[in-house]
C-alpha positions, 0 to 999 in steps of 0.5 A: 567898737564901731556901730551897727547902723547898717546891720540887718536881721536875717529873715527866714521862712518857718519851714527853713531847716532847723540848722539854718535857723539856729545858725542865723540865731546864734550868728546875729542873736536874733532872726525873723521867721516869716509865716510861723503862724497861719492866718487861721491860727492868728485869727483863732488866737485873736478871737480867743483872747479878745474877751481878756483884752477887753477886760485888761486895764492899761493902767493896771498896778504892776508888782514893781514901779520899774515894771510899771514904767516899762509896760505903760499904755499896754494891755496885758493878758498873762498866762496865755496858754491857759486862756487860748487853746490855740496858742497852747497847742499851735504856738507854745509847742510849735515844732520850729521853736521846740527844735531851736530850744533843743539846740540852744537850751538843751545842752545846759539842761535835761529839759527846757520849760516855758518861761513866760507867755503873755499877750501885749497890746501896746496902745498909740502913744506908748513910748520906747522901752529901755534897751535890755537883755531878758536874761537879766531877770536871773542876775546871772553870774559872770562869764562864761555862762550858757544861754539860758533863754530863748525868746520871741515876739510873735506878731498878731497884727502887722508890726511896723516902725510906726506902731512900735515894732521891736528894736533889736541889736544884732551881735549884742549877745557877743558884746563884752560885759558893760557895753550898752547899745546906742540908738543908731545900732537898733534894727527895727523888726518890721514883719507881717502878722503871723511872723516872729522875731526869735532872739536870745536872752542875751540879745539887747532889744526893746519895744519902740514908741507907738506913733500909729493910730491902732493898737499893736498886738503881739505875744511875748513867748520865751523858754528857759532852762528846766532848773531855773525859776520862771518869770511867770508862775506857770502852775498858777497861770495854767493850773492842773485842772486846765493843764491835765486836759492839754496834750502831753507836750504842752504839760511838759513845756509848762513845767509839769514834767520832772526835770530828771538829770540823773543820767547826767550825774545830777538829780531831779526837780519838780516831783510830786508825792515822789512821782512825775506829775505827767504820769499822775495826769495819765492816771486821772489826777487831779480830777480823780485824786489818788487813794493810796 
């Protein structure tokens, strides 16, 4: 199969009609969305996360040696929805991202959920990540399979080729099993702060090497089917004491809502005491525990 050295990513504005945004995503496996976040939102998130970034250890020990190599020379702030109120309410449930999830994930589940939301500040000298598909974490069964993940990398500073902007491989979501990218097929997702590259879990991509002089700060935000185990344990990352004060849609996306597939001929997942935790939040739980 011929390479894609001259391929380009489609670039859209955040107010683009959902059908057009989803169409571009499904065609190429990734799309750049400009002005997803306003300058004020970017500033607020950067301010709210700064104390956590300052405490983050770029040499922290990860749970697996492979992850250690993958995230070398990077400061991490995990569980972002529990640390940045602006992120939780202005980014995690952004209307365009929600609508894209409805279109891409909705057909395969009764409710989609947050998979992972963490900040990555890659430092000068960080090397290339290996090319990968995010969906491999679920060790999926052979084809045919549904799309199980919608992911994004959101720029909190300008992303350039020099500071290691994400590299993606347009069309790779349709490649036959076993095909692996070559470097000359990569497209660099250069974009200003506030923009995002949105991509499918089946699309090959990876962070580039950082030869610049300033840290490159961005957010990895992804969603998955409501019946899959998530990469990050969001109930620990954003515990009930915090989640109960967030808007209902945030609670639902975090996975506190029951995944109720009874109308689809299935069952339900995620109940607590035979109730939907979202409704228990409405009744004052966990600050006012039930007495019955």
